[in-house]
C-alpha positions as CSV (number, residue, x, y, z in Angstrom):
1,X,104.3,143.4,100.9
2,X,102.0,144.7,103.1
3,X,100.1,142.6,106.0
4,X,97.1,143.5,104.0
5,X,98.4,141.6,100.8
6,X,98.3,138.5,102.9
7,X,94.7,138.9,103.1
8,X,94.3,139.6,99.5
9,X,96.8,136.7,98.1
10,X,94.6,134.1,100.6
11,X,91.8,135.3,99.3
12,X,92.7,134.4,95.8
13,X,94.6,131.8,96.2
14,X,92.1,129.5,98.5
15,X,90.0,130.0,95.1
16,X,87.6,132.3,97.5
17,X,87.3,135.7,96.2
18,X,87.0,133.6,92.5
19,X,88.0,130.3,91.4
20,X,88.4,129.8,87.6
21,X,86.9,125.6,88.8
22,X,83.6,124.6,88.3
23,X,83.5,120.8,89.7
24,X,84.4,120.6,93.4
25,X,86.6,117.2,92.7
26,X,89.1,120.2,90.7
27,X,89.3,122.0,94.1
28,X,90.1,118.7,95.9
29,X,92.8,118.3,93.8
30,X,93.9,121.9,93.3
31,X,94.4,121.5,97.6
32,X,96.4,118.3,97.8
33,X,94.7,117.5,100.6
34,X,91.5,119.8,102.6
35,X,90.5,118.6,106.1
36,X,87.0,116.8,106.4
37,X,87.0,116.2,109.9
38,X,82.6,117.5,110.2
39,X,81.5,116.3,106.8
40,X,78.6,119.0,106.5
41,X,81.3,121.7,107.3
42,X,83.3,119.8,104.4
43,X,80.8,119.5,102.0
44,X,80.5,123.1,102.6
45,X,84.0,124.2,102.3
46,X,83.7,122.8,98.3
47,X,80.6,124.9,97.9
48,X,82.2,128.5,99.5
49,X,84.5,128.0,96.5
50,X,81.8,127.0,93.6
51,X,79.1,129.7,94.0
52,X,76.5,127.4,91.8
53,X,77.3,123.9,93.3
54,X,74.7,122.3,95.6
55,X,74.8,119.9,99.0
56,X,73.7,116.8,96.6
57,X,76.6,117.2,94.2
58,X,79.0,117.4,96.5
59,X,77.5,114.1,98.3
60,X,76.9,112.4,94.2
61,X,81.2,113.1,93.6
62,X,81.7,111.7,97.2
63,X,80.2,108.1,96.3
64,X,80.9,108.1,92.6
65,X,84.9,108.1,93.9
66,X,85.9,111.5,92.7
67,X,86.6,112.9,96.4
68,X,87.9,110.6,98.7
69,X,87.3,111.1,102.5
70,X,90.4,109.7,104.5
71,X,93.0,110.3,107.5
72,X,95.9,112.1,105.9
73,X,98.6,114.1,106.3
74,X,97.3,114.6,110.4
75,X,95.1,112.3,112.4
76,X,92.3,113.6,111.1
77,X,89.8,113.2,108.4
78,X,91.0,114.8,105.0
79,X,89.4,115.0,101.4
80,X,92.1,113.9,98.4
81,X,92.0,113.3,95.2
82,X,92.5,109.0,94.2
83,X,95.5,110.3,92.1
84,X,97.4,111.8,95.1
85,X,96.5,109.3,97.9
86,X,98.9,106.9,97.9
87,X,101.9,109.4,97.3
88,X,100.6,111.9,100.0
89,X,100.4,109.1,102.3
90,X,103.6,107.2,101.8
91,X,105.5,110.8,102.4
92,X,103.8,111.7,105.7
93,X,101.6,108.6,107.5
94,X,105.3,107.9,109.1
95,X,104.4,111.1,111.3
96,X,101.0,110.4,111.5
97,X,102.1,107.0,113.1
98,X,104.7,108.7,115.4
99,X,101.5,110.7,116.1
100,X,99.6,107.5,117.7
101,X,102.4,105.8,118.7
102,X,101.4,106.2,122.8
103,X,97.5,105.2,121.6
104,X,98.7,102.5,119.5
105,X,100.5,101.5,122.6
106,X,97.2,102.1,125.1
107,X,94.9,100.5,122.8
108,X,97.2,97.3,121.9
109,X,97.9,97.8,118.5
110,X,100.6,96.1,117.5
111,X,102.2,95.2,114.3
112,X,100.7,91.3,115.5
113,X,97.7,92.9,115.2
114,X,97.8,94.7,112.6
115,X,99.2,91.7,110.4
116,X,96.3,89.9,111.4
117,X,94.1,92.1,111.0
118,X,94.7,94.0,107.7
119,X,94.5,90.9,105.5
120,X,90.6,90.0,106.8
121,X,89.8,93.7,106.3
122,X,91.0,92.9,102.8
123,X,89.1,89.9,102.0
124,X,85.7,91.3,103.3
125,X,85.9,94.2,101.0
126,X,87.2,92.5,97.6
127,X,85.1,92.8,95.2
128,X,83.6,96.6,95.8
129,X,82.2,95.0,98.8
130,X,81.7,98.4,100.5
131,X,81.1,97.7,104.4
132,X,80.7,100.2,107.0
133,X,83.4,100.2,110.0
134,X,80.8,97.7,111.8
135,X,80.6,95.5,109.2
136,X,84.0,95.3,109.4
137,X,84.1,94.8,112.8
138,X,81.8,91.8,112.4
139,X,84.4,90.5,110.0
140,X,86.8,90.5,112.8
141,X,84.6,88.7,115.6
142,X,84.2,85.6,113.2
143,X,87.9,85.6,113.1
144,X,88.1,86.2,116.4
145,X,89.0,89.2,117.0
146,X,86.7,91.2,119.6
147,X,88.2,95.2,119.1
148,X,86.7,98.0,120.9
149,X,85.3,101.0,119.5
150,X,88.8,103.0,119.8
151,X,90.8,100.0,119.5
152,X,89.0,99.4,116.0
153,X,89.3,103.3,115.2
154,X,92.9,103.1,115.3
155,X,92.8,99.7,113.4
156,X,90.6,101.3,110.3
157,X,93.0,104.2,110.7
158,X,96.6,102.4,110.0
159,X,95.0,100.1,107.1
160,X,94.6,104.2,105.7
161,X,97.6,105.6,106.7
162,X,99.1,102.2,105.1
163,X,97.3,103.1,101.6
164,X,94.7,99.6,102.1
165,X,92.1,101.1,102.8
166,X,89.4,104.6,101.6
167,X,86.2,105.7,101.4
168,X,83.4,104.6,99.7
169,X,80.6,105.3,98.8
170,X,77.7,106.2,101.7
171,X,74.4,104.2,102.5
172,X,72.2,106.4,103.6
173,X,74.1,108.2,106.3
174,X,76.5,106.0,107.0
175,X,79.8,105.9,105.9
176,X,81.7,102.9,104.3
177,X,85.4,101.7,103.6
178,X,86.9,100.4,100.2
179,X,89.7,99.0,99.0
180,X,92.1,101.5,97.8
181,X,93.6,99.3,94.7
182,X,89.6,99.1,93.7
183,X,88.8,103.2,93.9
184,X,92.8,104.4,92.9
185,X,93.4,103.9,89.6
186,X,97.3,102.7,89.3
187,X,99.6,105.7,89.7
188,X,103.4,106.5,89.6
189,X,105.0,105.7,92.3
190,X,106.9,108.8,93.1
191,X,110.7,108.5,95.4
192,X,110.6,110.7,98.7
193,X,112.2,113.8,97.2
194,X,110.0,114.1,94.5
195,X,106.6,113.8,96.8
196,X,108.5,116.6,99.4
197,X,108.8,118.6,96.3
198,X,105.1,118.0,95.4
199,X,103.8,118.6,98.0
200,X,106.0,121.5,98.9
201,X,104.9,123.1,96.0
202,X,101.1,122.2,96.2
203,X,101.2,124.0,99.8
204,X,102.7,127.6,99.1
205,X,101.5,127.5,95.6
206,X,97.1,126.9,96.9
207,X,98.1,128.8,100.7
208,X,101.0,131.3,100.1
209,X,102.2,133.9,101.5
210,X,103.0,131.9,104.5
211,X,105.7,130.2,106.9
212,X,107.8,127.3,107.2
213,X,105.7,126.8,110.5
214,X,103.0,127.0,108.7
215,X,103.2,124.3,106.6
216,X,104.9,121.9,108.9
217,X,101.5,122.7,110.9
218,X,99.4,121.6,107.7
219,X,102.2,118.8,106.7
220,X,103.1,116.7,110.0
221,X,106.2,117.3,108.6
222,X,108.6,117.8,110.4
223,X,110.6,121.7,109.6
224,X,113.7,119.3,108.3
225,X,111.7,118.1,106.0
226,X,110.1,121.1,105.3
227,X,112.7,123.3,104.9
228,X,114.2,120.7,102.9
229,X,111.1,120.7,100.4
230,X,111.6,124.8,100.7
231,X,115.0,124.4,99.4
232,X,113.5,122.3,96.2
233,X,110.2,124.9,95.3
234,X,110.5,125.2,91.7
235,X,111.5,128.7,90.6
236,X,109.0,131.6,90.3
237,X,108.3,131.6,94.1
238,X,109.2,134.5,96.1
239,X,110.1,134.7,100.1
240,X,109.4,137.7,101.8
241,X,110.1,139.0,105.4
242,X,107.8,140.7,107.2
243,X,106.8,141.1,111.4
244,X,110.3,138.9,111.3
245,X,108.4,136.0,110.1
246,X,109.0,134.7,106.6
247,X,106.7,134.2,103.8
248,X,106.7,132.2,100.8
249,X,104.6,132.4,97.8
250,X,104.3,133.0,94.2
251,X,104.1,136.6,93.1
252,X,100.9,137.7,91.6
253,X,99.5,141.4,90.6
254,X,96.5,141.8,93.3
255,X,93.4,142.5,91.4
256,X,90.8,144.8,92.1
257,X,88.6,142.5,94.8
258,X,85.6,145.2,95.1
259,X,82.3,143.1,94.5
260,X,84.6,139.8,95.0
261,X,84.0,137.3,97.6
262,X,85.2,138.4,100.5
263,X,82.9,138.3,103.2
264,X,81.5,134.4,104.1
265,X,80.6,132.3,106.0
266,X,83.7,129.8,107.1
267,X,83.2,126.1,107.3
268,X,84.8,124.5,110.7
269,X,87.8,123.9,110.2
270,X,88.5,124.6,107.0
271,X,91.5,125.2,104.8
272,X,91.3,129.0,105.3
273,X,92.2,129.0,108.8
274,X,93.6,125.5,109.2
275,X,96.2,125.6,106.6
276,X,98.7,128.0,109.1
277,X,99.9,127.4,112.6
278,X,100.1,131.2,112.7
279,X,96.2,132.8,112.4
280,X,97.2,136.2,113.5
281,X,97.1,138.3,110.1
282,X,93.3,136.9,110.5
283,X,92.8,139.8,113.0
284,X,91.9,142.7,112.5
285,X,94.9,145.6,114.1
286,X,91.7,147.8,114.4
287,X,89.3,145.4,115.8
288,X,89.4,144.9,119.3
289,X,90.2,141.5,120.1
290,X,88.3,139.4,122.7
291,X,88.2,135.5,123.8
292,X,85.4,135.1,121.7
293,X,87.2,135.7,118.4
294,X,90.0,134.0,119.3
295,X,88.1,131.1,119.5
296,X,86.5,130.9,115.9
297,X,89.5,130.3,114.6
298,X,88.3,126.9,114.6
299,X,84.6,127.2,115.0
300,X,82.4,129.4,113.3
301,X,83.8,131.8,112.1
302,X,82.8,134.6,109.7
303,X,85.2,136.6,107.8
304,X,84.4,140.4,107.1
305,X,86.3,141.2,104.2
306,X,88.7,138.3,104.7
307,X,89.3,139.0,108.8
308,X,87.8,136.6,111.1
309,X,84.7,139.3,112.3
310,X,82.7,136.7,114.1
311,X,80.8,133.9,114.3
312,X,77.6,132.0,113.3
313,X,75.1,129.4,113.8
314,X,73.1,127.2,111.8
315,X,69.2,126.7,112.9
316,X,67.0,124.2,111.2
317,X,63.3,126.4,110.7
318,X,60.8,124.0,108.9
319,X,63.2,121.2,107.7
320,X,65.5,123.8,105.8
321,X,69.4,124.8,107.0
322,X,69.2,128.7,108.1
323,X,72.7,130.6,109.0
324,X,72.6,133.9,111.5
325,X,76.0,135.5,112.3
326,X,77.0,137.4,115.1
327,X,79.7,140.2,114.2
328,X,81.9,140.9,116.5
329,X,82.3,144.9,116.1
330,X,79.9,147.2,113.7
331,X,79.8,147.0,110.4
332,X,79.3,149.3,107.7
333,X,76.3,149.6,105.3
334,X,78.6,147.1,102.6
335,X,79.7,144.9,104.8
336,X,76.0,144.2,106.3
337,X,75.1,143.8,102.6
338,X,77.5,141.2,101.6
339,X,77.0,139.2,105.0
340,X,73.8,139.0,103.5
341,X,74.6,137.7,100.5
342,X,77.0,135.3,102.4
343,X,74.5,134.1,104.5
344,X,71.9,133.7,101.5
345,X,74.8,131.9,99.5
346,X,74.9,129.1,102.8
347,X,71.3,128.5,103.0
348,X,71.0,127.9,99.5
349,X,74.3,125.5,99.0
350,X,72.0,123.7,101.4
351,X,68.8,124.4,99.9
352,X,66.7,120.7,98.6
353,X,69.4,118.5,99.5
């Protein structure tokens, strides 16, 4: 395996260069979970992988409950398929609780408080009574529980991690919460080993080549758990060492990527980058690395032939979303054409939404 092979594998595994999927919920299910911290960018992450998709279609799928958004894996929002919500939460939530422990203490999120708030939240949401966080807080207040903003955040996050609540449909531009039992079909419970094996297979299938450290970063699991999961990988995975790092991946015949989508506007916190602790593979060895290039790992980066190659910005012109790009270095005529196509695709996704 050569360094450039990592780029080629990931462009294909991330369903960016090409995809056989047609619906946004299929992409979410394939990934296991997709970071959705920024609502607009989370929608664009799906649009990037389905070239003819429109923003309003993602909104419709979300409102119907085919795509859920909740705190899972790490203490941040992710898209997740209903069928995968509870088994992933059961496996990874203990680590999120541990990561939140200092904040629980600081904001008085005690077992006693949770034992009081959970029944109130469950009763308020029963009967598909989708409520915003402010409406839920009003129900808590009626029951003599006064929760300030940050405290309410952790009360609700705790309820998500315990698979009590998840996202409901949006009310205008506001998000609502729903009871999991009313939003998620009953699914077979998995043992810890079954869940660990399944999540590990999902990760290295959809994101390989990747390392154990990458998987630990993405999942929030300990390296001990990660290595245990790697030992349970299905047959067909390979391990290769490059520059002293061991990568796991499913081998595939790498097609010629000419004419395929390799240059694109990367959504903020997109899985193409956020899936990995080490993102050095995306820094082209011939391109001079700048502070702006390093900062672009997370925010408004553009990919040029799969590598981090610049940044982009969003502007509103006559109520239309328009993207402008700033490459890190001079581009070839071919790269400029591909970048112009990428900008057009982004603009079209948000058009008439």
